[in-house]
Rosetta silent file (secondary structure, phi, psi, omega in degrees, C-alpha in Angstrom):
SEQUENCE: XXXXXXXXXXXXXXXXXXXXXXXXXXXXXXXXXXXXXXXXXXXXXXXXXXXXXXXXXXXXXXXXXXXXXXXXXXXXXXXXXXXXXXXXXXXXXXXXXXXXXXXXXXXXXXXXXXXXXXXXXXXXXXXXXXXXXXXXXXXXXXXXXXXXXXXXXXXXXXXXXXXXXXXXXXXXXXXXXXXXXXXXXXXXXXXXXXXXXXXXXXXXXXXXXXXXXXXXXXXXXXXXXXXXXXXXXXXXXXXXXXXXXXXXXXXXXXXXXXXXXXXXXXXXXXXXXXXXXXXXXXXXXXXXXXXXXXXXXXXXXXXXXXXXXXXXXXXX
SCORE:     score description
SCORE:     0.000 S_00000001
   1 L     0.000  133.008 -178.476  142.434  -19.781  -77.845 S_00000001
   2 L   -76.471  155.844  178.174  142.896  -20.981  -74.268 S_00000001
   3 L   -87.975  152.498  179.663  141.893  -24.440  -73.128 S_00000001
   4 E   -60.583  149.144 -176.118  139.117  -24.945  -70.550 S_00000001
   5 E   -93.021  137.135  168.318  140.240  -24.984  -66.920 S_00000001
   6 E  -124.758  131.048  178.402  140.079  -27.955  -64.537 S_00000001
   7 E  -100.353  134.773  175.379  141.167  -27.450  -60.906 S_00000001
   8 E  -119.378  130.157  175.550  142.781  -30.306  -58.973 S_00000001
   9 E  -118.157  111.756 -168.094  143.181  -30.243  -55.176 S_00000001
  10 E  -127.578  175.548  175.307  145.496  -33.049  -54.134 S_00000001
  11 E   139.553  173.753 -179.008  147.756  -34.164  -51.338 S_00000001
  12 L   -64.063  169.120  179.729  148.276  -36.635  -48.504 S_00000001
  13 L   -61.686  147.007  173.684  145.565  -37.789  -46.147 S_00000001
  14 L    65.874   28.552  178.245  144.206  -35.408  -43.486 S_00000001
  15 L   -99.265   -0.341  177.469  145.492  -32.220  -45.121 S_00000001
  16 L    89.110   27.636 -178.289  142.088  -30.549  -45.460 S_00000001
  17 H   -62.812  -43.368 -176.300  141.513  -31.111  -49.171 S_00000001
  18 H   -63.934  -43.404 -179.493  137.731  -31.415  -48.865 S_00000001
  19 H   -62.447  -43.409  178.352  137.341  -28.197  -46.878 S_00000001
  20 H   -64.610  -43.675 -178.631  139.430  -26.262  -49.393 S_00000001
  21 H   -62.236  -42.072  179.195  137.583  -27.805  -52.343 S_00000001
  22 H   -61.386  -42.745 -178.781  134.166  -26.911  -50.921 S_00000001
  23 H   -65.475  -42.146 -179.732  135.201  -23.289  -50.402 S_00000001
  24 H   -69.624  -41.074  179.937  136.634  -22.955  -53.916 S_00000001
  25 H   -64.016  -38.658 -179.888  133.662  -24.732  -55.502 S_00000001
  26 H   -63.143  -34.708 -177.837  131.208  -22.450  -53.684 S_00000001
  27 H   -80.580  -30.703 -170.076  132.916  -19.361  -55.109 S_00000001
  28 H  -117.786   23.312 -179.149  133.417  -20.599  -58.660 S_00000001
  29 L    52.971   47.826 -177.633  130.346  -22.752  -59.412 S_00000001
  30 E   -88.237  155.655  170.764  132.497  -25.829  -59.072 S_00000001
  31 E  -126.515  135.583 -170.390  131.515  -29.487  -59.093 S_00000001
  32 E   -96.530  131.483  176.226  133.748  -31.984  -57.295 S_00000001
  33 E  -110.005  115.452 -179.245  135.046  -35.205  -58.852 S_00000001
  34 E   -59.300  138.249  174.881  136.269  -37.707  -56.258 S_00000001
  35 L  -130.114   50.804  177.129  139.854  -38.927  -56.659 S_00000001
  36 L  -126.829  125.907 -169.783  139.962  -41.502  -53.849 S_00000001
  37 L   -72.258  -18.051  177.913  140.166  -45.164  -54.820 S_00000001
  38 L   -95.842  -27.589 -178.556  138.087  -46.496  -51.896 S_00000001
  39 L   -67.988  -11.626  176.959  135.371  -43.815  -51.906 S_00000001
  40 L   -70.949  -18.297 -173.785  134.114  -45.155  -55.244 S_00000001
  41 E   -90.970  134.085  179.892  132.682  -48.188  -53.382 S_00000001
  42 L   -68.528  139.836  174.287  129.187  -48.147  -51.932 S_00000001
  43 L    90.608  -17.590  179.431  128.832  -48.675  -48.195 S_00000001
  44 L   -97.004   83.975 -168.673  132.435  -47.830  -47.295 S_00000001
  45 L  -106.253  -52.857 -172.169  131.717  -44.399  -45.829 S_00000001
  46 L   -70.222  -45.107 -178.583  133.246  -43.809  -42.409 S_00000001
  47 L   -69.191  -15.512  177.021  136.681  -45.253  -43.092 S_00000001
  48 L  -103.764   -0.332 -179.978  136.981  -43.161  -46.270 S_00000001
  49 L    55.719   40.950  174.825  135.678  -39.970  -44.607 S_00000001
  50 L   -63.015  135.940  175.296  133.047  -39.448  -47.281 S_00000001
  51 L   -69.490  127.622  173.927  131.277  -36.151  -46.777 S_00000001
  52 L   -65.544  159.933 -178.044  127.622  -36.788  -45.902 S_00000001
  53 H   -52.775  -40.274 -177.823  125.095  -35.087  -48.167 S_00000001
  54 H   -64.528  -25.636 -178.590  124.440  -32.444  -45.504 S_00000001
  55 H   -89.373   -1.231 -176.677  128.134  -31.544  -45.474 S_00000001
  56 H   -89.089   -1.670  173.567  128.406  -31.031  -49.236 S_00000001
  57 L    56.434   30.691  178.816  126.774  -27.594  -49.098 S_00000001
  58 L    76.906    3.957 -178.729  124.671  -28.335  -52.173 S_00000001
  59 L   -86.913  124.749 -179.211  127.780  -28.785  -54.324 S_00000001
  60 L   -60.914  136.619  175.904  127.503  -31.765  -56.710 S_00000001
  61 E  -118.945  137.282 -176.143  129.971  -34.596  -56.040 S_00000001
  62 E  -121.283  155.986  177.079  130.824  -37.183  -58.688 S_00000001
  63 L    61.686   35.682  169.589  132.379  -40.683  -58.726 S_00000001
  64 L  -115.230  136.721  178.651  131.398  -41.481  -55.144 S_00000001
  65 L    58.289   45.812 -177.463  129.438  -44.704  -54.467 S_00000001
  66 L  -108.053   -6.697 -176.942  129.556  -45.785  -58.106 S_00000001
  67 E  -131.246  146.379  173.153  130.858  -49.363  -57.688 S_00000001
  68 L   -75.179  147.846 -178.367  129.772  -52.402  -55.732 S_00000001
  69 L   -59.095  -23.971 -179.373  132.365  -53.613  -53.202 S_00000001
  70 L   -85.150   -7.682  177.045  132.658  -56.904  -55.068 S_00000001
  71 L   -81.106  161.145  172.102  133.593  -55.150  -58.324 S_00000001
  72 L  -110.426   99.086 -179.590  137.170  -54.342  -59.321 S_00000001
  73 L   -91.475  119.493 -170.706  137.146  -50.654  -60.193 S_00000001
  74 L  -102.448  170.537  175.801  140.449  -49.826  -61.870 S_00000001
  75 H   -62.993  -33.570  176.797  142.474  -46.702  -62.585 S_00000001
  76 H   -65.733  -40.067  175.527  141.513  -47.119  -66.257 S_00000001
  77 H   -60.317  -43.595 -178.780  137.829  -47.100  -65.231 S_00000001
  78 H   -62.473  -46.808 -178.777  138.471  -43.960  -63.214 S_00000001
  79 H   -58.186  -42.467  178.638  140.227  -42.147  -66.061 S_00000001
  80 H   -63.963  -49.069 -175.316  137.315  -42.910  -68.393 S_00000001
  81 H   -70.534  -38.245  179.567  134.612  -41.906  -65.888 S_00000001
  82 H   -68.248  -38.464  177.777  136.386  -38.790  -64.633 S_00000001
  83 H   -63.336  -40.160  177.774  136.994  -37.570  -68.196 S_00000001
  84 H   -65.376  -40.327  178.595  133.271  -38.034  -68.940 S_00000001
  85 H   -63.563  -40.219  178.539  132.353  -36.151  -65.741 S_00000001
  86 H   -61.125  -44.066  179.500  134.639  -33.276  -66.728 S_00000001
  87 H   -62.496  -42.403 -179.553  132.949  -33.009  -70.121 S_00000001
  88 H   -64.788  -42.805 -178.737  129.479  -33.017  -68.514 S_00000001
  89 H   -65.795  -42.412  177.997  130.413  -30.370  -65.936 S_00000001
  90 H   -62.994  -37.681 -179.520  131.943  -28.134  -68.592 S_00000001
  91 H   -63.287  -27.392  177.072  128.800  -28.529  -70.719 S_00000001
  92 L   -84.590   -1.027 -179.409  126.812  -27.086  -67.780 S_00000001
  93 L    79.249   17.434 -179.410  129.139  -24.092  -67.651 S_00000001
  94 L  -104.724  170.557 -176.694  130.557  -25.135  -64.279 S_00000001
  95 E   -95.982  116.439  176.320  134.128  -25.626  -63.069 S_00000001
  96 E   -73.514  136.551 -179.835  135.316  -29.270  -62.815 S_00000001
  97 E  -132.688  120.579  178.245  137.380  -29.964  -59.684 S_00000001
  98 E   -93.574  123.713 -172.358  139.337  -33.172  -59.082 S_00000001
  99 E  -134.792  123.520  176.423  139.775  -33.725  -55.340 S_00000001
 100 E   160.222 -171.942 -174.761  141.547  -36.520  -53.488 S_00000001
 101 L  -125.326    9.941  178.319  144.731  -38.318  -52.590 S_00000001
 102 L   -89.517   95.058 -174.859  144.981  -41.303  -54.961 S_00000001
 103 H   -60.748  -33.753 -178.926  147.932  -40.217  -57.064 S_00000001
 104 H   -66.481  -38.314  176.272  147.662  -43.148  -59.459 S_00000001
 105 H   -62.895  -44.596 -179.847  144.095  -42.174  -60.363 S_00000001
 106 H   -61.936  -42.678  179.611  145.197  -38.584  -60.990 S_00000001
 107 H   -65.921  -40.218  178.494  148.077  -39.737  -63.160 S_00000001
 108 H   -59.904  -38.131 -179.280  145.816  -42.094  -65.128 S_00000001
 109 H   -73.582  -44.107 -172.832  143.483  -39.167  -65.836 S_00000001
 110 H   -88.595  -18.978  179.859  146.083  -36.539  -66.673 S_00000001
 111 H  -122.383  -15.850 -179.010  148.623  -38.742  -68.475 S_00000001
 112 L    90.597  170.463  177.853  146.633  -41.806  -69.509 S_00000001
 113 L  -126.905  143.838  176.138  147.264  -45.521  -68.985 S_00000001
 114 L   -83.182  148.513 -176.537  148.872  -47.998  -71.322 S_00000001
 115 L   -59.847  -38.046  176.017  146.720  -51.036  -72.223 S_00000001
 116 L    79.785  162.192  177.858  149.360  -53.408  -70.911 S_00000001
 117 L   -72.286  156.065  176.544  149.869  -57.099  -71.560 S_00000001
 118 L   -65.559  167.563 -178.237  147.040  -59.510  -70.918 S_00000001
 119 L   -72.919  139.103  177.772  146.871  -61.444  -67.685 S_00000001
 120 L  -111.224  101.024 -172.865  149.145  -64.463  -67.367 S_00000001
 121 H   -60.446  -41.123 -177.890  147.347  -66.866  -65.021 S_00000001
 122 H   -65.983  -43.354  178.895  150.357  -69.166  -64.500 S_00000001
 123 H   -63.619  -42.431  178.597  152.682  -66.260  -63.710 S_00000001
 124 H   -60.547  -41.862  179.364  150.159  -64.784  -61.306 S_00000001
 125 H   -63.199  -39.545  178.823  149.843  -68.081  -59.465 S_00000001
 126 H   -63.032  -43.498 -179.798  153.641  -68.296  -59.117 S_00000001
 127 H   -66.872  -39.743  178.009  153.816  -64.772  -57.684 S_00000001
 128 H   -65.085  -35.108  177.647  150.927  -65.422  -55.320 S_00000001
 129 H   -67.556  -34.455  175.126  152.670  -68.587  -54.089 S_00000001
 130 H   -59.053  -44.763  179.268  155.779  -66.493  -53.366 S_00000001
 131 H   -63.333  -38.857 -179.387  153.628  -64.273  -51.148 S_00000001
 132 H   -69.265  -41.177 -175.216  152.115  -67.311  -49.417 S_00000001
 133 H   -80.410  -43.851 -172.640  155.427  -69.076  -48.798 S_00000001
 134 H  -105.502   -5.617 -178.900  157.753  -66.174  -48.027 S_00000001
 135 L    99.558  152.125 -177.777  155.289  -63.511  -46.896 S_00000001
 136 H   -62.844  -32.761 -178.385  153.767  -60.506  -48.624 S_00000001
 137 H   -60.901  -30.852  179.550  156.789  -58.361  -47.724 S_00000001
 138 H   -66.576  -35.497  177.328  158.967  -60.492  -50.001 S_00000001
 139 H   -65.496  -40.267  179.143  156.726  -59.620  -52.954 S_00000001
 140 H   -66.401  -36.687  177.409  157.073  -55.931  -52.114 S_00000001
 141 H   -65.383  -40.194  176.605  160.878  -56.287  -51.968 S_00000001
 142 H   -59.077  -45.405 -178.560  160.843  -57.910  -55.419 S_00000001
 143 H   -64.859  -39.785 -178.314  158.786  -55.019  -56.762 S_00000001
 144 H   -62.480  -33.346 -179.855  161.054  -52.443  -55.136 S_00000001
 145 H   -69.561  -40.309 -173.374  164.047  -53.922  -56.963 S_00000001
 146 H   -98.117  -23.356 -176.288  162.510  -53.832  -60.451 S_00000001
 147 L  -150.197   73.831 -175.711  160.007  -50.935  -60.182 S_00000001
 148 H   -59.119  -31.614  179.722  160.704  -48.641  -57.198 S_00000001
 149 H   -66.119  -43.887  176.889  158.091  -46.091  -58.313 S_00000001
 150 H   -65.000  -38.957  178.860  155.303  -48.671  -58.268 S_00000001
 151 H   -62.004  -33.241 -179.299  156.584  -49.989  -54.934 S_00000001
 152 H   -70.416  -30.064 -175.920  156.338  -46.474  -53.491 S_00000001
 153 H   -96.669  -19.655 -177.460  152.673  -46.097  -54.440 S_00000001
 154 L   -95.179  128.645  179.394  151.426  -49.650  -53.771 S_00000001
 155 L   -62.420  140.906 -175.327  150.763  -50.584  -50.169 S_00000001
 156 L   -59.034  -17.679  179.796  153.025  -53.443  -49.015 S_00000001
 157 L  -101.249    0.942 -176.834  149.993  -55.662  -48.296 S_00000001
 158 L   -85.215   81.779 -174.170  148.187  -55.040  -51.601 S_00000001
 159 H   -59.863  -41.559 -174.820  149.014  -58.391  -53.208 S_00000001
 160 H   -59.614  -47.333 -178.794  146.726  -57.869  -56.214 S_00000001
 161 H   -71.799  -35.698  177.977  148.398  -54.642  -57.357 S_00000001
 162 H   -64.432  -42.203  178.973  151.906  -55.910  -56.615 S_00000001
 163 H   -60.873  -43.344 -179.980  151.259  -59.031  -58.684 S_00000001
 164 H   -63.722  -43.321 -179.365  150.039  -56.932  -61.615 S_00000001
 165 H   -63.967  -41.859  177.554  153.049  -54.618  -61.484 S_00000001
 166 H   -67.924  -37.289  178.051  155.454  -57.578  -61.366 S_00000001
 167 H   -59.734  -45.943  179.238  153.498  -59.316  -64.124 S_00000001
 168 H   -60.699  -42.244 -179.658  153.911  -56.286  -66.400 S_00000001
 169 H   -64.226  -46.059 -177.756  157.643  -56.198  -65.697 S_00000001
 170 H   -64.671  -40.979 -174.913  158.165  -59.909  -66.379 S_00000001
 171 H   -79.323  -26.773 -176.489  156.064  -59.894  -69.569 S_00000001
 172 H  -112.114  -16.622 -177.049  157.404  -56.637  -71.054 S_00000001
 173 L    78.337    6.229 -179.547  160.866  -56.298  -69.509 S_00000001
 174 L  -134.304  147.039  178.811  159.989  -52.779  -68.391 S_00000001
 175 L   -67.443  154.979 -179.507  158.475  -51.436  -65.187 S_00000001
 176 H   -52.471  -45.243 -176.216  154.826  -50.413  -65.132 S_00000001
 177 H   -66.628  -25.508 -179.776  155.718  -46.753  -64.607 S_00000001
 178 H   -68.337  -23.094 -179.109  158.017  -46.749  -67.652 S_00000001
 179 H   -78.255  -21.895 -172.461  155.009  -47.362  -69.900 S_00000001
 180 H   -63.928  -32.076 -177.661  153.113  -44.290  -68.711 S_00000001
 181 L   -63.541  -18.008 -176.654  155.244  -41.842  -70.711 S_00000001
 182 L   -97.085    8.801 -176.056  153.942  -43.431  -73.905 S_00000001
 183 L  -102.477  168.712 -179.273  150.279  -42.910  -73.107 S_00000001
 184 L  -119.648  134.681  179.507  147.807  -40.145  -73.936 S_00000001
 185 L   -71.587  139.999  175.089  145.606  -38.353  -71.435 S_00000001
 186 L   -74.882   -3.571  177.114  141.841  -38.562  -71.991 S_00000001
 187 L  -124.874   39.832 -178.263  141.667  -34.870  -71.005 S_00000001
 188 L   -65.185  -13.635 -177.064  144.491  -33.553  -73.178 S_00000001
 189 L   -91.823    6.889  179.862  142.188  -30.745  -74.339 S_00000001
 190 E  -119.647  165.031  177.757  141.961  -29.068  -70.892 S_00000001
 191 E  -108.225  117.397 -177.385  144.321  -27.040  -68.720 S_00000001
 192 E   -96.607  120.382  172.624  144.766  -28.541  -65.231 S_00000001
 193 E   -94.417  104.254 -174.818  145.560  -26.177  -62.387 S_00000001
 194 E   -95.724  119.982  176.819  147.029  -28.552  -59.793 S_00000001
 195 E  -109.439  130.151  178.227  147.046  -27.494  -56.137 S_00000001
 196 E  -124.939  136.893 -179.681  148.803  -29.758  -53.603 S_00000001
 197 E  -104.900  145.403  173.861  148.663  -29.487  -49.814 S_00000001
 198 E  -146.443  152.365 -178.681  151.315  -30.611  -47.359 S_00000001
 199 L  -131.298  155.598  171.518  151.759  -30.469  -43.601 S_00000001
 200 L   -60.886  151.766 -176.312  154.678  -31.036  -41.220 S_00000001
 201 H   -56.418  -40.556 -178.091  154.909  -34.651  -40.058 S_00000001
 202 H   -64.795  -38.415  179.626  153.955  -33.779  -36.469 S_00000001
 203 H   -70.948  -39.900  175.210  150.798  -31.982  -37.600 S_00000001
 204 H   -58.616  -45.163 -179.349  149.856  -34.846  -39.916 S_00000001
 205 H   -59.267  -45.429 -179.070  150.291  -37.262  -37.022 S_00000001
 206 H   -64.971  -42.778 -178.447  148.043  -35.234  -34.728 S_00000001
 207 H   -69.303  -38.667  178.873  145.319  -34.827  -37.354 S_00000001
 208 H   -64.915  -44.388  179.492  145.434  -38.498  -38.357 S_00000001
 209 H   -60.183  -43.562  178.738  145.133  -39.646  -34.736 S_00000001
 210 H   -64.186  -39.766 -179.743  142.135  -37.379  -34.208 S_00000001
 211 H   -64.066  -42.025  179.377  140.515  -38.601  -37.409 S_00000001
 212 H   -61.931  -43.457  177.988  140.886  -42.252  -36.401 S_00000001
 213 H   -60.511  -40.072  179.603  139.237  -41.535  -33.034 S_00000001
 214 H   -66.667  -38.199  179.567  136.387  -39.779  -34.847 S_00000001
 215 H   -62.858  -42.417  177.457  135.940  -42.719  -37.225 S_00000001
 216 H   -66.723  -40.052 -179.703  135.533  -45.133  -34.321 S_00000001
 217 H   -65.516  -31.055 -178.744  133.178  -42.720  -32.549 S_00000001
 218 L   -80.639   -7.470  175.369  131.026  -42.447  -35.685 S_00000001
 219 L   106.268   33.568 -179.942  130.552  -46.219  -35.812 S_00000001
 220 H   -54.255  -46.732 -176.249  133.307  -47.645  -38.021 S_00000001
 221 H   -65.897  -38.491  176.810  133.029  -51.106  -36.480 S_00000001
 222 H   -65.783  -37.414  177.500  129.246  -51.167  -36.875 S_00000001
 223 H   -59.640  -43.713  179.780  129.620  -50.118  -40.510 S_00000001
 224 H   -65.286  -41.908  178.155  131.910  -53.102  -41.099 S_00000001
 225 H   -59.629  -40.586  179.037  129.497  -55.453  -39.311 S_00000001
 226 H   -65.118  -42.616  179.123  126.667  -54.245  -41.566 S_00000001
 227 H   -61.550  -43.910  179.276  128.777  -54.781  -44.688 S_00000001
 228 H   -65.240  -39.997  179.541  129.649  -58.314  -43.605 S_00000001
 229 H   -64.956  -27.686  177.194  126.000  -59.033  -42.757 S_00000001
 230 L   -75.386   -6.983  179.331  125.079  -57.920  -46.285 S_00000001
 231 L    94.834   11.653  177.075  127.301  -60.687  -47.585 S_00000001
 232 L   -71.391  120.632 -177.169  130.271  -58.574  -48.669 S_00000001
 233 L   -69.701  151.951 -177.193  133.209  -61.011  -48.584 S_00000001
 234 L   -68.328  -17.157  177.026  136.249  -60.134  -46.527 S_00000001
 235 L   -92.999    9.490  174.169  138.464  -60.356  -49.597 S_00000001
 236 L   -60.816  144.194 -171.384  136.473  -57.613  -51.368 S_00000001
 237 H   -53.255  -47.713 -177.039  138.879  -54.970  -52.598 S_00000001
 238 H   -65.459  -22.851  176.170  137.851  -52.084  -50.297 S_00000001
 239 H   -69.073  -17.230  178.803  138.274  -54.295  -47.220 S_00000001
 240 H   -84.782   -4.504 -177.139  141.970  -54.491  -48.135 S_00000001
 241 L   -83.296  171.686  177.282  142.400  -50.735  -47.805 S_00000001
 242 L   -55.816  150.376 -178.936  143.643  -48.668  -44.901 S_00000001
 243 L    77.960  -58.664 -175.531  141.384  -48.482  -41.844 S_00000001
 244 H   -66.915  -40.384 -178.336  139.121  -51.327  -42.973 S_00000001
 245 H   -62.515  -47.456 -177.783  141.832  -53.977  -43.027 S_00000001
 246 H   -69.406  -38.537  179.931  143.029  -53.224  -39.489 S_00000001
 247 H   -66.769  -36.210  177.512  139.498  -52.789  -38.103 S_00000001
 248 H   -64.861  -40.927  176.796  138.474  -56.120  -39.629 S_00000001
 249 H   -61.075  -39.586  177.756  141.443  -57.788  -37.934 S_00000001
 250 H   -60.937  -42.744  179.844  140.289  -56.268  -34.639 S_00000001
 251 H   -64.381  -22.368  176.920  136.831  -57.767  -35.095 S_00000001
 252 L   -90.815    5.212  176.618  138.560  -61.140  -35.521 S_00000001
 253 L    82.540   14.813 -178.576  140.359  -60.674  -32.212 S_00000001
 254 L   -66.154  -38.031  178.804  143.816  -60.042  -33.665 S_00000001
 255 L  -154.107  164.842 -179.683  144.330  -57.038  -31.349 S_00000001
 256 L   -78.666  173.491 -173.629  142.354  -54.853  -28.962 S_00000001
 257 H   -66.601  -40.907 -179.315  140.685  -51.596  -29.986 S_00000001
 258 H   -61.262  -43.646  178.575  143.324  -49.278  -28.521 S_00000001
 259 H   -66.489  -35.062  179.269  146.098  -51.116  -30.378 S_00000001
 260 H   -66.854  -43.361  176.898  144.003  -51.103  -33.540 S_00000001
 261 H   -60.110  -44.395 -179.271  143.505  -47.338  -33.377 S_00000001
 262 H   -63.487  -40.138  179.698  147.223  -46.841  -32.844 S_00000001
 263 H   -66.569  -43.082  179.179  148.059  -49.141  -35.772 S_00000001
 264 H   -61.527  -43.106  178.222  145.618  -47.379  -38.117 S_00000001
 265 H   -61.860  -42.001  178.903  147.119  -44.010  -37.192 S_00000001
 266 H   -63.252  -45.519  179.726  150.629  -45.383  -37.782 S_00000001
 267 H   -64.850  -35.631  176.920  149.678  -46.854  -41.166 S_00000001
 268 H   -65.652  -38.537  176.992  148.017  -43.571  -42.155 S_00000001
 269 H   -62.950  -41.921  178.046  151.201  -41.675  -41.317 S_00000001
 270 H   -64.993  -40.872  178.879  153.172  -44.053  -43.526 S_00000001
 271 H   -63.303  -40.677  178.663  150.593  -43.724  -46.282 S_00000001
 272 H   -60.535  -38.477  178.023  150.776  -39.911  -46.049 S_00000001
 273 H   -65.430  -42.195  178.103  154.544  -40.110  -46.578 S_00000001
 274 H   -64.102  -40.325  177.778  154.078  -42.311  -49.661 S_00000001
 275 H   -61.066  -42.965 -179.294  151.448  -39.911  -51.021 S_00000001
 276 H   -61.929  -43.463  177.619  153.809  -36.989  -50.523 S_00000001
 277 H   -59.575  -44.257 -178.889  156.594  -38.805  -52.391 S_00000001
 278 H   -62.367  -51.466 -174.928  154.182  -39.595  -55.230 S_00000001
 279 H   -68.947  -26.476  175.859  152.791  -36.088  -55.626 S_00000001
 280 H   -62.452  -24.800 -179.621  156.266  -34.524  -55.474 S_00000001
 281 L   -88.061   -7.533  177.444  156.962  -36.353  -58.727 S_00000001
 282 L   -78.308  131.138 -177.785  153.893  -34.928  -60.431 S_00000001
 283 L   -74.585  150.675  168.296  154.858  -32.013  -62.692 S_00000001
 284 L    67.582   21.530  174.253  153.424  -28.510  -62.405 S_00000001
 285 E   -84.450  140.938  175.154  151.733  -28.809  -59.000 S_00000001
 286 E   -98.418  120.094 -172.794  151.553  -25.643  -56.903 S_00000001
 287 E   -94.037  138.090  175.217  152.297  -26.506  -53.282 S_00000001
 288 E  -123.354  130.903  177.790  150.640  -24.918  -50.248 S_00000001
 289 E   -94.951  126.516  179.590  151.903  -25.465  -46.711 S_00000001
 290 L   119.972  158.335 -178.282  149.200  -25.713  -44.076 S_00000001
 291 L   -62.184  145.171 -177.338  145.734  -27.211  -43.686 S_00000001
 292 L   -67.078  -20.429 -178.726  143.277  -26.586  -46.507 S_00000001
 293 L   -81.357   -7.079  179.928  140.606  -25.231  -44.168 S_00000001
 294 L   -65.859  135.657  178.821  142.735  -22.212  -43.187 S_00000001
 295 H   -53.901  -36.605 -179.282  141.240  -18.924  -44.465 S_00000001
 296 H   -64.140  -39.842  178.950  144.658  -17.944  -45.868 S_00000001
 297 H   -67.099  -43.880  179.737  144.828  -21.120  -47.973 S_00000001
 298 H   -61.287  -44.888 -179.143  141.258  -20.674  -49.217 S_00000001
 299 H   -64.090  -42.401 -177.645  141.903  -17.028  -50.136 S_00000001
 300 H   -65.092  -43.610 -178.871  145.169  -17.840  -51.928 S_00000001
 301 H   -70.168  -38.347  176.618  143.669  -20.653  -54.016 S_00000001
 302 H   -60.963  -39.883  178.002  140.588  -18.589  -54.849 S_00000001
 303 H   -63.002  -42.205  178.842  142.868  -15.804  -56.108 S_00000001
 304 H   -59.912  -46.751 -179.028  144.739  -18.290  -58.281 S_00000001
 305 H   -65.654  -41.821  176.367  141.542  -19.639  -59.801 S_00000001
 306 H   -55.118  -47.642 -177.961  140.208  -16.091  -60.304 S_00000001
 307 H   -62.299  -42.928 -179.200  143.385  -15.130  -62.165 S_00000001
 308 H   -66.970  -41.113 -179.890  143.283  -18.184  -64.400 S_00000001
 309 H   -67.588  -39.957  178.730  139.618  -17.736  -65.250 S_00000001
 310 H   -66.140  -39.276  177.937  140.070  -14.016  -65.961 S_00000001
 311 H   -60.959  -43.156 -179.518  143.097  -14.793  -68.120 S_00000001
 312 H   -63.499  -41.603  179.921  141.057  -17.307  -70.083 S_00000001
 313 H   -63.694  -42.789 -176.046  138.211  -14.841  -70.640 S_00000001
 314 H   -70.003  -19.285 -177.775  140.601  -12.107  -71.815 S_00000001
 315 L  -105.581    9.429  177.514  142.230  -14.450  -74.345 S_00000001
 316 L   -79.930    0.000    0.000  139.069  -15.858  -75.901 S_00000001
C-alpha cells in the first residue's frame, strides 16, 4: 500500500514558489503550509511578502501569523505544527503542500530534530561576550570552523542561533548537523514529493531588486513604525531577519533609503546563495530551472503530481 502524498515547493527567495504553489493547489485541491521562519509572526507582512487574503485565491494557508513577535518560535515548534496540519489536511481529503524557503524548517519536518542538550547559561554568556568584544563575525568564523553546515544556513548576524549551534558543539563534542541523522521525522508515514526552483544569479538579482522596491512602495517603513508603536521591542526575533533589520537601521539614521534598498537587495542575493547551497544538500529534490510562475513550470509540476496521485490510486 502506498503512503499518502505531500508536495513540497522549495527554493531560494524570489523564485516564484508562491505562484507555482497556488496553481498546483488550485488543480489538486491543495492546502498550503507555510515554510518561512519569519512569516509565522503576526504583523510582519510586507517584508516577508505574505500573500494577502485576496491573493490566496480561496486556497487555505496554514502556519502564517501563528506567533507573537515576542515569542521564540523554533524549528521544533514548526515540525510539530506542520505535521499536525498535514494530518488535518489529509483528513479532509485534500493535498498538503509545504511551501517556502526555510531549509532548516523543512529538514526538521522531514528528518526530525534531536532534543539536544539543555541550555548552559554560563557558556552562552561567554559566547555572547565574544560577539560583543570581537564582533559578531568572529562568532560566525568560530561556527564555520566546527560546524560549516550550520554556518552556511545561519545568517552571520543571527547571534542567538550561532550561540545555540556553538553551545551544542561544546557540550556534545559534535556539530548540530551531525545529530540530525539520528532523529526521526514526525511525518515518516507520508511520501514527500519535493520540487525545488532555481534561477541564474543575474535573474535572481533583478527579481530581488524589484521586490525590494515593491516592499518600500507598499509601506514597509510604515509597517515597522506601527510595530514599534505597538510596543514590539527592537530585539524581537523577526526584527533580526532580512529586510526588517536593515530597514530598522535606516529608521535610526544609519544610512539613507537608497543605500538601505541596495543593502537589502545585496543581503537577499547572499541569502539566496545560502538557500541554494542548503537545498542542494537535501536528498530527492526535483529541480526546475526558471521562475515558478512560468506556464511551462506549472504544467510540468502538475503533470508530476498527477502521475504520483494516479500511481497511488492504482496501487491501493
